[in-house]
C-alpha positions in Angstrom: 0.0 0.0 0.0 2.8 2.4 0.8 4.6 1.3 -2.3 1.8 2.9 -4.4 2.3 6.3 -2.7 6.1 6.6 -2.8 5.9 8.7 -5.9 3.7 11.2 -4.0 6.0 11.3 -1.1 9.0 11.8 -3.4 7.3 14.7 -5.0 6.8 16.3 -1.5 10.6 16.1 -1.0 11.5 17.4 -4.4 9.0 20.3 -4.2 10.4 21.2 -0.8 14.0 21.2 -2.1 13.0 23.3 -5.1 11.1 25.8 -2.9 14.0 26.0 -0.4 16.5 26.8 -3.2 14.1 29.4 -4.7 13.4 30.9 -1.2 17.2 31.1 -0.5 17.9 32.7 -3.9 15.1 35.3 -3.6 15.9 36.0 0.1 19.6 36.9 -0.5 18.8 40.2 -2.2 16.2 41.3 0.3 16.5 44.4 2.4 15.4 42.4 5.4 18.8 40.7 5.5 20.1 43.5 7.7 17.8 42.3 10.5 19.0 39.3 12.4 16.8 36.3 11.8 15.7 33.9 14.5 14.6 31.1 12.3 17.1 29.0 10.4 15.7 28.6 6.8 17.1 25.2 6.1 15.9 23.9 9.4 12.4 25.3 8.7 12.2 23.4 5.4 13.6 20.2 6.8 11.3 20.1 9.8 8.3 21.0 7.6 9.0 18.4 5.1 9.6 15.7 7.7 6.4 16.5 9.6 4.5 16.6 6.3 5.7 13.2 5.3 4.9 11.9 8.7 1.3 13.3 8.4 0.9 11.7 5.0 2.3 8.4 6.2 0.0 8.5 9.3 -3.1 9.2 7.2 -2.1 6.5 4.8 -1.8 4.0 7.7 -5.0 5.1 9.5 -7.1 5.3 6.3 -8.0 1.7 6.3 -9.2 1.6 9.9 -10.7 5.0 10.3 -11.8 5.7 6.7 -14.9 7.8 7.6 -13.0 10.0 10.0 -9.9 10.7 8.0 -10.7 14.4 7.6 -10.7 14.9 11.4 -7.5 12.9 11.7 -5.9 15.2 9.1 -7.1 18.3 10.9 -5.8 17.0 14.3 -2.4 16.1 12.8 -2.2 19.5 11.2 -2.8 21.2 14.5 -0.1 19.0 16.2 2.2 19.8 13.3 1.7 23.5 13.7 2.4 23.3 17.5 5.6 21.3 16.9 6.7 23.8 14.3 6.1 26.7 16.7 8.0 25.1 19.6 10.9 23.8 17.4 11.4 26.9 15.3 10.0 29.6 17.8 9.9 32.7 15.6 9.9 35.2 18.5 13.1 37.1 19.2 14.4 38.0 22.7 12.0 41.0 22.8 9.0 38.9 22.0 8.5 40.3 18.5 8.2 38.4 15.3 9.9 40.1 12.3 8.5 39.7 8.8 11.5 37.6 7.6 10.9 35.0 10.4 7.2 34.9 9.7 7.8 34.2 6.1 10.4 31.6 6.9 7.8 29.8 9.1 4.7 30.1 7.1 5.9 29.7 3.5 7.1 26.1 4.0 4.1 25.4 6.2 1.7 26.6 3.6 3.5 24.8 0.8 3.5 21.5 2.7 -0.1 22.0 3.8 -1.2 22.3 0.1 0.8 19.2 -0.8 -0.7 17.2 2.1 -4.2 18.2 1.0 -3.5 17.1 -2.6 -2.1 13.8 -1.2 -5.1 13.2 0.9 -7.6 14.1 -1.8 -5.9 11.6 -4.1 -5.9 9.0 -1.4 -9.6 9.5 -0.7 -10.5 9.3 -4.4 -8.5 6.1 -4.8 -10.3 4.5 -1.8 -13.7 5.7 -3.1 -12.9 4.2 -6.5 -11.9 1.0 -4.9 -15.1 0.9 -2.9 -17.2 1.5 -6.0 -15.3 -1.1 -7.9 -15.9 -3.7 -5.1 -19.7 -2.9 -5.1 -20.0 -3.7 -8.8 
């Protein structure tokens, strides 16, 4: 079952790598570089990609047992993922402020991975619905 979805998980990794390279390239000429950033950009992408793959893998494993509640499982895992990201990356500086550069470094990878997770889950649900309809006939 996991073997069928390795292509999707590989795409998640490749898109994250491409987005990181693009983000790094576009961020070097920014005027915001003069401000000391709290979030390490490579760490942000690595943590986001790892957690995204874990969410997809968890949903893939739980899909068979809790098929009717997979949306709630995804929402719960997304909340847990956001909490882990906040505590691991913690975008606040020593004054308690969040600068724009840190907010972008936290939310761009999170948003990108959230979209990819949703695409993965929609495809997973379509495949399981197709399999159910095929078994009925």
